[in-house]
N, CA, C, O and CB atoms as a CASP TS submission, in Angstrom:
PFRMAT TS
TARGET T0000
AUTHOR 0000-0000-0000
METHOD Language model
MODEL 1
PARENT N/A
ATOM      1  N   UNK     1     111.843 113.597  55.175  1.00  0.00           N
ATOM      2  CA  UNK     1     110.629 112.783  55.345  1.00  0.00           C
ATOM      3  C   UNK     1     110.992 111.392  55.883  1.00  0.00           C
ATOM      4  O   UNK     1     110.379 110.900  56.830  1.00  0.00           O
ATOM      5  CB  UNK     1     109.860 112.656  53.994  1.00  0.00           C
ATOM      6  N   UNK     2     111.989 110.780  55.269  1.00  0.00           N
ATOM      7  CA  UNK     2     112.400 109.434  55.705  1.00  0.00           C
ATOM      8  C   UNK     2     112.918 109.474  57.147  1.00  0.00           C
ATOM      9  O   UNK     2     112.664 108.561  57.933  1.00  0.00           O
ATOM     10  CB  UNK     2     113.493 108.862  54.758  1.00  0.00           C
ATOM     11  N   UNK     3     113.640 110.532  57.476  1.00  0.00           N
ATOM     12  CA  UNK     3     114.169 110.669  58.839  1.00  0.00           C
ATOM     13  C   UNK     3     113.055 110.712  59.872  1.00  0.00           C
ATOM     14  O   UNK     3     113.161 110.097  60.933  1.00  0.00           O
ATOM     15  CB  UNK     3     115.024 111.927  58.953  1.00  0.00           C
ATOM     16  N   UNK     4     111.995 111.432  59.564  1.00  0.00           N
ATOM     17  CA  UNK     4     110.857 111.526  60.491  1.00  0.00           C
ATOM     18  C   UNK     4     110.290 110.143  60.780  1.00  0.00           C
ATOM     19  O   UNK     4     109.987 109.804  61.924  1.00  0.00           O
ATOM     20  CB  UNK     4     109.755 112.441  59.913  1.00  0.00           C
ATOM     21  N   UNK     5     110.152 109.353  59.721  1.00  0.00           N
ATOM     22  CA  UNK     5     109.592 108.012  59.886  1.00  0.00           C
ATOM     23  C   UNK     5     110.473 107.152  60.779  1.00  0.00           C
ATOM     24  O   UNK     5     109.982 106.418  61.637  1.00  0.00           O
ATOM     25  CB  UNK     5     109.412 107.338  58.529  1.00  0.00           C
ATOM     26  N   UNK     6     111.779 107.252  60.565  1.00  0.00           N
ATOM     27  CA  UNK     6     112.724 106.452  61.355  1.00  0.00           C
ATOM     28  C   UNK     6     112.632 106.831  62.836  1.00  0.00           C
ATOM     29  O   UNK     6     112.721 105.971  63.712  1.00  0.00           O
ATOM     30  CB  UNK     6     114.176 106.651  60.838  1.00  0.00           C
ATOM     31  N   UNK     7     112.453 108.116  63.102  1.00  0.00           N
ATOM     32  CA  UNK     7     112.364 108.572  64.497  1.00  0.00           C
ATOM     33  C   UNK     7     111.083 108.102  65.174  1.00  0.00           C
ATOM     34  O   UNK     7     111.085 107.786  66.364  1.00  0.00           O
ATOM     35  CB  UNK     7     112.444 110.090  64.559  1.00  0.00           C
ATOM     36  N   UNK     8     110.011 108.057  64.430  1.00  0.00           N
ATOM     37  CA  UNK     8     108.716 107.719  65.008  1.00  0.00           C
ATOM     38  C   UNK     8     108.543 106.212  65.185  1.00  0.00           C
ATOM     39  O   UNK     8     107.894 105.762  66.129  1.00  0.00           O
ATOM     40  CB  UNK     8     107.600 108.267  64.137  1.00  0.00           C
ATOM     41  N   UNK     9     109.116 105.450  64.289  1.00  0.00           N
ATOM     42  CA  UNK     9     108.861 104.009  64.241  1.00  0.00           C
ATOM     43  C   UNK     9     109.125 103.249  65.547  1.00  0.00           C
ATOM     44  O   UNK     9     108.249 102.503  65.984  1.00  0.00           O
ATOM     45  CB  UNK     9     109.692 103.414  63.173  1.00  0.00           C
ATOM     46  N   UNK    10     110.274 103.402  66.181  1.00  0.00           N
ATOM     47  CA  UNK    10     110.514 102.607  67.390  1.00  0.00           C
ATOM     48  C   UNK    10     109.446 102.814  68.462  1.00  0.00           C
ATOM     49  O   UNK    10     109.010 101.859  69.105  1.00  0.00           O
ATOM     50  CB  UNK    10     111.871 102.947  67.964  1.00  0.00           C
ATOM     51  N   UNK    11     109.035 104.044  68.648  1.00  0.00           N
ATOM     52  CA  UNK    11     107.979 104.328  69.638  1.00  0.00           C
ATOM     53  C   UNK    11     106.684 103.645  69.246  1.00  0.00           C
ATOM     54  O   UNK    11     105.989 103.061  70.078  1.00  0.00           O
ATOM     55  CB  UNK    11     107.749 105.846  69.778  1.00  0.00           C
ATOM     56  N   UNK    12     106.379 103.732  67.973  1.00  0.00           N
ATOM     57  CA  UNK    12     105.138 103.137  67.468  1.00  0.00           C
ATOM     58  C   UNK    12     105.143 101.625  67.676  1.00  0.00           C
ATOM     59  O   UNK    12     104.156 101.039  68.121  1.00  0.00           O
ATOM     60  CB  UNK    12     104.947 103.469  65.974  1.00  0.00           C
ATOM     61  N   UNK    13     106.277 101.009  67.342  1.00  0.00           N
ATOM     62  CA  UNK    13     106.404  99.563  67.511  1.00  0.00           C
ATOM     63  C   UNK    13     106.286  99.184  68.980  1.00  0.00           C
ATOM     64  O   UNK    13     105.621  98.211  69.337  1.00  0.00           O
ATOM     65  CB  UNK    13     107.740  99.066  66.940  1.00  0.00           C
ATOM     66  N   UNK    14     106.940  99.964  69.816  1.00  0.00           N
ATOM     67  CA  UNK    14     106.909  99.706  71.250  1.00  0.00           C
ATOM     68  C   UNK    14     105.451  99.728  71.739  1.00  0.00           C
ATOM     69  O   UNK    14     105.035  98.908  72.557  1.00  0.00           O
ATOM     70  CB  UNK    14     107.772 100.757  72.020  1.00  0.00           C
ATOM     71  N   UNK    15     104.704 100.685  71.214  1.00  0.00           N
ATOM     72  CA  UNK    15     103.309 100.830  71.625  1.00  0.00           C
ATOM     73  C   UNK    15     102.489  99.622  71.159  1.00  0.00           C
ATOM     74  O   UNK    15     101.627  99.126  71.885  1.00  0.00           O
ATOM     75  CB  UNK    15     102.710 102.141  71.060  1.00  0.00           C
ATOM     76  N   UNK    16     102.770  99.159  69.938  1.00  0.00           N
ATOM     77  CA  UNK    16     102.023  98.025  69.387  1.00  0.00           C
ATOM     78  C   UNK    16     102.324  96.742  70.157  1.00  0.00           C
ATOM     79  O   UNK    16     101.427  95.956  70.465  1.00  0.00           O
ATOM     80  CB  UNK    16     102.356  97.837  67.900  1.00  0.00           C
ATOM     81  N   UNK    17     103.592  96.551  70.457  1.00  0.00           N
ATOM     82  CA  UNK    17     104.003  95.299  71.101  1.00  0.00           C
ATOM     83  C   UNK    17     103.552  95.265  72.556  1.00  0.00           C
ATOM     84  O   UNK    17     102.999  94.263  73.011  1.00  0.00           O
ATOM     85  CB  UNK    17     105.530  95.125  71.017  1.00  0.00           C
ATOM     86  N   UNK    18     103.784  96.348  73.286  1.00  0.00           N
ATOM     87  CA  UNK    18     103.466  96.328  74.715  1.00  0.00           C
ATOM     88  C   UNK    18     102.860  97.651  75.188  1.00  0.00           C
ATOM     89  O   UNK    18     103.551  98.467  75.797  1.00  0.00           O
ATOM     90  CB  UNK    18     104.719  96.018  75.524  1.00  0.00           C
ATOM     91  N   UNK    19     101.603  97.858  74.916  1.00  0.00           N
ATOM     92  CA  UNK    19     100.987  99.103  75.404  1.00  0.00           C
ATOM     93  C   UNK    19     100.900  99.140  76.929  1.00  0.00           C
ATOM     94  O   UNK    19     100.850 100.211  77.534  1.00  0.00           O
ATOM     95  CB  UNK    19      99.588  99.268  74.807  1.00  0.00           C
ATOM     96  N   UNK    20     100.883  97.938  77.549  1.00  0.00           N
ATOM     97  CA  UNK    20     100.785  97.899  79.011  1.00  0.00           C
ATOM     98  C   UNK    20     102.095  98.335  79.662  1.00  0.00           C
ATOM     99  O   UNK    20     102.097  98.885  80.764  1.00  0.00           O
ATOM    100  CB  UNK    20     100.407  96.486  79.484  1.00  0.00           C
ATOM    101  N   UNK    21     103.198  98.087  78.978  1.00  0.00           N
ATOM    102  CA  UNK    21     104.502  98.500  79.511  1.00  0.00           C
ATOM    103  C   UNK    21     104.798  99.924  79.054  1.00  0.00           C
ATOM    104  O   UNK    21     105.691 100.156  78.239  1.00  0.00           O
ATOM    105  CB  UNK    21     105.635  97.525  79.051  1.00  0.00           C
ATOM    106  N   UNK    22     104.042 100.862  79.588  1.00  0.00           N
ATOM    107  CA  UNK    22     104.235 102.242  79.147  1.00  0.00           C
ATOM    108  C   UNK    22     105.415 102.868  79.885  1.00  0.00           C
ATOM    109  O   UNK    22     105.947 102.311  80.845  1.00  0.00           O
ATOM    110  CB  UNK    22     102.953 103.073  79.377  1.00  0.00           C
ATOM    111  N   UNK    23     105.798 104.028  79.408  1.00  0.00           N
ATOM    112  CA  UNK    23     106.919 104.722  80.016  1.00  0.00           C
ATOM    113  C   UNK    23     106.558 105.125  81.445  1.00  0.00           C
ATOM    114  O   UNK    23     105.417 105.504  81.713  1.00  0.00           O
ATOM    115  CB  UNK    23     107.316 105.959  79.178  1.00  0.00           C
ATOM    116  N   UNK    24     107.512 105.046  82.351  1.00  0.00           N
ATOM    117  CA  UNK    24     107.207 105.372  83.754  1.00  0.00           C
ATOM    118  C   UNK    24     106.702 106.800  83.936  1.00  0.00           C
ATOM    119  O   UNK    24     105.913 107.081  84.838  1.00  0.00           O
ATOM    120  CB  UNK    24     108.438 105.166  84.609  1.00  0.00           C
ATOM    121  N   UNK    25     107.163 107.688  83.076  1.00  0.00           N
ATOM    122  CA  UNK    25     106.738 109.092  83.171  1.00  0.00           C
ATOM    123  C   UNK    25     105.225 109.171  82.950  1.00  0.00           C
ATOM    124  O   UNK    25     104.511 109.864  83.675  1.00  0.00           O
ATOM    125  CB  UNK    25     107.499 109.986  82.126  1.00  0.00           C
ATOM    126  N   UNK    26     104.757 108.448  81.937  1.00  0.00           N
ATOM    127  CA  UNK    26     103.328 108.491  81.613  1.00  0.00           C
ATOM    128  C   UNK    26     102.486 107.967  82.765  1.00  0.00           C
ATOM    129  O   UNK    26     101.464 108.557  83.117  1.00  0.00           O
ATOM    130  CB  UNK    26     103.041 107.680  80.348  1.00  0.00           C
ATOM    131  N   UNK    27     102.920 106.857  83.351  1.00  0.00           N
ATOM    132  CA  UNK    27     102.137 106.268  84.430  1.00  0.00           C
ATOM    133  C   UNK    27     102.088 107.203  85.640  1.00  0.00           C
ATOM    134  O   UNK    27     101.053 107.330  86.293  1.00  0.00           O
ATOM    135  CB  UNK    27     102.722 104.906  84.832  1.00  0.00           C
ATOM    136  N   UNK    28     103.215 107.855  85.931  1.00  0.00           N
ATOM    137  CA  UNK    28     103.228 108.762  87.079  1.00  0.00           C
ATOM    138  C   UNK    28     102.320 109.960  86.813  1.00  0.00           C
ATOM    139  O   UNK    28     101.642 110.455  87.713  1.00  0.00           O
ATOM    140  CB  UNK    28     104.668 109.235  87.385  1.00  0.00           C
ATOM    141  N   UNK    29     102.319 110.415  85.563  1.00  0.00           N
ATOM    142  CA  UNK    29     101.435 111.530  85.215  1.00  0.00           C
ATOM    143  C   UNK    29      99.978 111.129  85.384  1.00  0.00           C
ATOM    144  O   UNK    29      99.155 111.891  85.892  1.00  0.00           O
ATOM    145  CB  UNK    29     101.692 111.998  83.772  1.00  0.00           C
ATOM    146  N   UNK    30      99.683 109.909  84.942  1.00  0.00           N
ATOM    147  CA  UNK    30      98.306 109.437  85.046  1.00  0.00           C
ATOM    148  C   UNK    30      97.885 109.350  86.514  1.00  0.00           C
ATOM    149  O   UNK    30      96.765 109.709  86.877  1.00  0.00           O
ATOM    150  CB  UNK    30      98.149 108.063  84.356  1.00  0.00           C
ATOM    151  N   UNK    31      98.809 108.865  87.349  1.00  0.00           N
ATOM    152  CA  UNK    31      98.511 108.762  88.777  1.00  0.00           C
ATOM    153  C   UNK    31      98.247 110.137  89.365  1.00  0.00           C
ATOM    154  O   UNK    31      97.314 110.325  90.145  1.00  0.00           O
ATOM    155  CB  UNK    31      99.663 108.076  89.525  1.00  0.00           C
ATOM    156  N   UNK    32      99.083 111.098  88.981  1.00  0.00           N
ATOM    157  CA  UNK    32      98.905 112.476  89.480  1.00  0.00           C
ATOM    158  C   UNK    32      97.539 113.005  89.081  1.00  0.00           C
ATOM    159  O   UNK    32      96.834 113.610  89.888  1.00  0.00           O
ATOM    160  CB  UNK    32     100.016 113.410  88.937  1.00  0.00           C
ATOM    161  N   UNK    33      97.171 112.769  87.815  1.00  0.00           N
ATOM    162  CA  UNK    33      95.888 113.231  87.310  1.00  0.00           C
ATOM    163  C   UNK    33      94.744 112.620  88.110  1.00  0.00           C
ATOM    164  O   UNK    33      93.788 113.298  88.486  1.00  0.00           O
ATOM    165  CB  UNK    33      95.741 112.889  85.827  1.00  0.00           C
ATOM    166  N   UNK    34      94.871 111.307  88.360  1.00  0.00           N
ATOM    167  CA  UNK    34      93.843 110.586  89.098  1.00  0.00           C
ATOM    168  C   UNK    34      93.693 111.167  90.496  1.00  0.00           C
ATOM    169  O   UNK    34      92.586 111.366  90.996  1.00  0.00           O
ATOM    170  CB  UNK    34      94.177 109.090  89.170  1.00  0.00           C
ATOM    171  N   UNK    35      94.845 111.432  91.115  1.00  0.00           N
ATOM    172  CA  UNK    35      94.848 111.975  92.474  1.00  0.00           C
ATOM    173  C   UNK    35      94.150 113.330  92.495  1.00  0.00           C
ATOM    174  O   UNK    35      93.350 113.619  93.385  1.00  0.00           O
ATOM    175  CB  UNK    35      96.294 112.105  93.010  1.00  0.00           C
ATOM    176  N   UNK    36      94.466 114.155  91.498  1.00  0.00           N
ATOM    177  CA  UNK    36      93.886 115.487  91.400  1.00  0.00           C
ATOM    178  C   UNK    36      92.364 115.385  91.266  1.00  0.00           C
ATOM    179  O   UNK    36      91.613 116.116  91.912  1.00  0.00           O
ATOM    180  CB  UNK    36      94.489 116.258  90.201  1.00  0.00           C
ATOM    181  N   UNK    37      91.933 114.453  90.408  1.00  0.00           N
ATOM    182  CA  UNK    37      90.518 114.262  90.170  1.00  0.00           C
ATOM    183  C   UNK    37      89.812 113.853  91.461  1.00  0.00           C
ATOM    184  O   UNK    37      88.735 114.351  91.788  1.00  0.00           O
ATOM    185  CB  UNK    37      90.295 113.213  89.080  1.00  0.00           C
ATOM    186  N   UNK    38      90.457 112.925  92.189  1.00  0.00           N
ATOM    187  CA  UNK    38      89.892 112.424  93.437  1.00  0.00           C
ATOM    188  C   UNK    38      89.740 113.570  94.430  1.00  0.00           C
ATOM    189  O   UNK    38      88.716 113.699  95.101  1.00  0.00           O
ATOM    190  CB  UNK    38      90.777 111.304  94.031  1.00  0.00           C
ATOM    191  N   UNK    39      90.783 114.404  94.511  1.00  0.00           N
ATOM    192  CA  UNK    39      90.784 115.535  95.431  1.00  0.00           C
ATOM    193  C   UNK    39      89.630 116.478  95.099  1.00  0.00           C
ATOM    194  O   UNK    39      88.920 116.952  95.986  1.00  0.00           O
ATOM    195  CB  UNK    39      92.134 116.285  95.371  1.00  0.00           C
ATOM    196  N   UNK    40      89.457 116.742  93.802  1.00  0.00           N
ATOM    197  CA  UNK    40      88.402 117.637  93.341  1.00  0.00           C
ATOM    198  C   UNK    40      87.038 117.080  93.743  1.00  0.00           C
ATOM    199  O   UNK    40      86.169 117.808  94.224  1.00  0.00           O
ATOM    200  CB  UNK    40      88.480 117.833  91.807  1.00  0.00           C
ATOM    201  N   UNK    41      86.872 115.772  93.536  1.00  0.00           N
ATOM    202  CA  UNK    41      85.612 115.109  93.855  1.00  0.00           C
ATOM    203  C   UNK    41      85.313 115.241  95.342  1.00  0.00           C
ATOM    204  O   UNK    41      84.185 115.526  95.742  1.00  0.00           O
ATOM    205  CB  UNK    41      85.656 113.624  93.445  1.00  0.00           C
ATOM    206  N   UNK    42      86.356 115.027  96.159  1.00  0.00           N
ATOM    207  CA  UNK    42      86.207 115.100  97.608  1.00  0.00           C
ATOM    208  C   UNK    42      85.770 116.506  98.014  1.00  0.00           C
ATOM    209  O   UNK    42      84.878 116.679  98.844  1.00  0.00           O
ATOM    210  CB  UNK    42      87.528 114.715  98.316  1.00  0.00           C
ATOM    211  N   UNK    43      86.417 117.507  97.411  1.00  0.00           N
ATOM    212  CA  UNK    43      86.124 118.901  97.706  1.00  0.00           C
ATOM    213  C   UNK    43      84.661 119.204  97.379  1.00  0.00           C
ATOM    214  O   UNK    43      83.954 119.846  98.157  1.00  0.00           O
ATOM    215  CB  UNK    43      87.066 119.836  96.912  1.00  0.00           C
ATOM    216  N   UNK    44      84.224 118.725  96.206  1.00  0.00           N
ATOM    217  CA  UNK    44      82.862 118.945  95.752  1.00  0.00           C
ATOM    218  C   UNK    44      81.870 118.337  96.743  1.00  0.00           C
ATOM    219  O   UNK    44      80.862 118.948  97.100  1.00  0.00           O
ATOM    220  CB  UNK    44      82.660 118.349  94.349  1.00  0.00           C
ATOM    221  N   UNK    45      82.188 117.111  97.178  1.00  0.00           N
ATOM    222  CA  UNK    45      81.316 116.388  98.107  1.00  0.00           C
ATOM    223  C   UNK    45      81.202 117.165  99.410  1.00  0.00           C
ATOM    224  O   UNK    45      80.111 117.321  99.958  1.00  0.00           O
ATOM    225  CB  UNK    45      81.853 114.958  98.374  1.00  0.00           C
ATOM    226  N   UNK    46      82.339 117.652  99.899  1.00  0.00           N
ATOM    227  CA  UNK    46      82.373 118.397 101.158  1.00  0.00           C
ATOM    228  C   UNK    46      81.506 119.656 101.042  1.00  0.00           C
ATOM    229  O   UNK    46      80.737 119.981 101.947  1.00  0.00           O
ATOM    230  CB  UNK    46      83.836 118.773 101.535  1.00  0.00           C
ATOM    231  N   UNK    47      81.644 120.348  99.926  1.00  0.00           N
ATOM    232  CA  UNK    47      80.889 121.577  99.692  1.00  0.00           C
ATOM    233  C   UNK    47      79.395 121.276  99.700  1.00  0.00           C
ATOM    234  O   UNK    47      78.607 122.016 100.289  1.00  0.00           O
ATOM    235  CB  UNK    47      81.303 122.231  98.351  1.00  0.00           C
ATOM    236  N   UNK    48      79.014 120.191  99.046  1.00  0.00           N
ATOM    237  CA  UNK    48      77.614 119.800  98.961  1.00  0.00           C
ATOM    238  C   UNK    48      77.064 119.514 100.359  1.00  0.00           C
ATOM    239  O   UNK    48      75.957 119.932 100.697  1.00  0.00           O
ATOM    240  CB  UNK    48      77.450 118.564  98.050  1.00  0.00           C
ATOM    241  N   UNK    49      77.849 118.797 101.165  1.00  0.00           N
ATOM    242  CA  UNK    49      77.421 118.475 102.524  1.00  0.00           C
ATOM    243  C   UNK    49      77.216 119.741 103.339  1.00  0.00           C
ATOM    244  O   UNK    49      76.240 119.856 104.081  1.00  0.00           O
ATOM    245  CB  UNK    49      78.443 117.567 103.208  1.00  0.00           C
ATOM    246  N   UNK    50      78.137 120.692 103.203  1.00  0.00           N
ATOM    247  CA  UNK    50      78.025 121.959 103.928  1.00  0.00           C
ATOM    248  C   UNK    50      76.736 122.681 103.554  1.00  0.00           C
ATOM    249  O   UNK    50      76.023 123.194 104.416  1.00  0.00           O
ATOM    250  CB  UNK    50      79.241 122.857 103.638  1.00  0.00           C
ATOM    251  N   UNK    51      76.449 122.712 102.249  1.00  0.00           N
ATOM    252  CA  UNK    51      75.237 123.374 101.785  1.00  0.00           C
ATOM    253  C   UNK    51      73.994 122.718 102.375  1.00  0.00           C
ATOM    254  O   UNK    51      73.058 123.401 102.789  1.00  0.00           O
ATOM    255  CB  UNK    51      75.170 123.353 100.259  1.00  0.00           C
ATOM    256  N   UNK    52      73.994 121.393 102.409  1.00  0.00           N
ATOM    257  CA  UNK    52      72.859 120.674 102.965  1.00  0.00           C
ATOM    258  C   UNK    52      72.677 121.007 104.441  1.00  0.00           C
ATOM    259  O   UNK    52      71.556 121.204 104.912  1.00  0.00           O
ATOM    260  CB  UNK    52      73.038 119.167 102.778  1.00  0.00           C
ATOM    261  N   UNK    53      73.789 121.067 105.161  1.00  0.00           N
ATOM    262  CA  UNK    53      73.714 121.402 106.581  1.00  0.00           C
ATOM    263  C   UNK    53      73.143 122.801 106.784  1.00  0.00           C
ATOM    264  O   UNK    53      72.318 123.025 107.670  1.00  0.00           O
ATOM    265  CB  UNK    53      75.097 121.299 107.228  1.00  0.00           C
ATOM    266  N   UNK    54      73.589 123.732 105.958  1.00  0.00           N
ATOM    267  CA  UNK    54      73.093 125.101 106.054  1.00  0.00           C
ATOM    268  C   UNK    54      71.587 125.134 105.814  1.00  0.00           C
ATOM    269  O   UNK    54      70.858 125.848 106.503  1.00  0.00           O
ATOM    270  CB  UNK    54      73.819 126.013 105.047  1.00  0.00           C
ATOM    271  N   UNK    55      71.129 124.361 104.838  1.00  0.00           N
ATOM    272  CA  UNK    55      69.701 124.313 104.554  1.00  0.00           C
ATOM    273  C   UNK    55      68.929 123.774 105.752  1.00  0.00           C
ATOM    274  O   UNK    55      67.870 124.296 106.102  1.00  0.00           O
ATOM    275  CB  UNK    55      69.430 123.452 103.317  1.00  0.00           C
ATOM    276  N   UNK    56      69.463 122.729 106.379  1.00  0.00           N
ATOM    277  CA  UNK    56      68.815 122.152 107.567  1.00  0.00           C
ATOM    278  C   UNK    56      68.697 123.200 108.659  1.00  0.00           C
ATOM    279  O   UNK    56      67.649 123.342 109.290  1.00  0.00           O
ATOM    280  CB  UNK    56      69.602 120.927 108.087  1.00  0.00           C
ATOM    281  N   UNK    57      69.788 123.938 108.879  1.00  0.00           N
ATOM    282  CA  UNK    57      69.794 124.974 109.919  1.00  0.00           C
ATOM    283  C   UNK    57      68.743 126.039 109.612  1.00  0.00           C
ATOM    284  O   UNK    57      68.036 126.499 110.509  1.00  0.00           O
ATOM    285  CB  UNK    57      71.197 125.622 110.039  1.00  0.00           C
ATOM    286  N   UNK    58      68.644 126.423 108.355  1.00  0.00           N
ATOM    287  CA  UNK    58      67.659 127.430 107.965  1.00  0.00           C
ATOM    288  C   UNK    58      66.241 126.944 108.239  1.00  0.00           C
ATOM    289  O   UNK    58      65.391 127.690 108.724  1.00  0.00           O
ATOM    290  CB  UNK    58      67.816 127.784 106.484  1.00  0.00           C
ATOM    291  N   UNK    59      66.006 125.668 107.914  1.00  0.00           N
ATOM    292  CA  UNK    59      64.673 125.100 108.132  1.00  0.00           C
ATOM    293  C   UNK    59      64.310 125.083 109.617  1.00  0.00           C
ATOM    294  O   UNK    59      63.167 125.324 110.005  1.00  0.00           O
ATOM    295  CB  UNK    59      64.600 123.680 107.559  1.00  0.00           C
ATOM    296  N   UNK    60      65.330 124.787 110.436  1.00  0.00           N
ATOM    297  CA  UNK    60      65.081 124.746 111.886  1.00  0.00           C
ATOM    298  C   UNK    60      64.710 126.128 112.412  1.00  0.00           C
ATOM    299  O   UNK    60      63.862 126.256 113.295  1.00  0.00           O
ATOM    300  CB  UNK    60      66.320 124.213 112.634  1.00  0.00           C
ATOM    301  N   UNK    61      65.354 127.167 111.863  1.00  0.00           N
ATOM    302  CA  UNK    61      65.082 128.540 112.307  1.00  0.00           C
ATOM    303  C   UNK    61      63.689 129.000 111.902  1.00  0.00           C
ATOM    304  O   UNK    61      63.022 129.720 112.645  1.00  0.00           O
ATOM    305  CB  UNK    61      66.125 129.497 111.737  1.00  0.00           C
ATOM    306  N   UNK    62      63.258 128.581 110.730  1.00  0.00           N
ATOM    307  CA  UNK    62      61.947 129.043 110.223  1.00  0.00           C
ATOM    308  C   UNK    62      60.788 128.558 111.067  1.00  0.00           C
ATOM    309  O   UNK    62      59.634 128.864 110.767  1.00  0.00           O
ATOM    310  CB  UNK    62      61.744 128.580 108.795  1.00  0.00           C
TER
END
């Protein structure tokens, strides 16, 4: 039990003292996630635009 506490403490303290100075791995992961989200959003937008165009074409034919 005591060993577990000793292992956890330095990380916890580091987080308390400087949450802004996070580990580089975490920041890169966050960036990747953000990029993925952006890509998804772009894809969604493109799909929506295509659907709208198709609707316009259908209206013109009618």
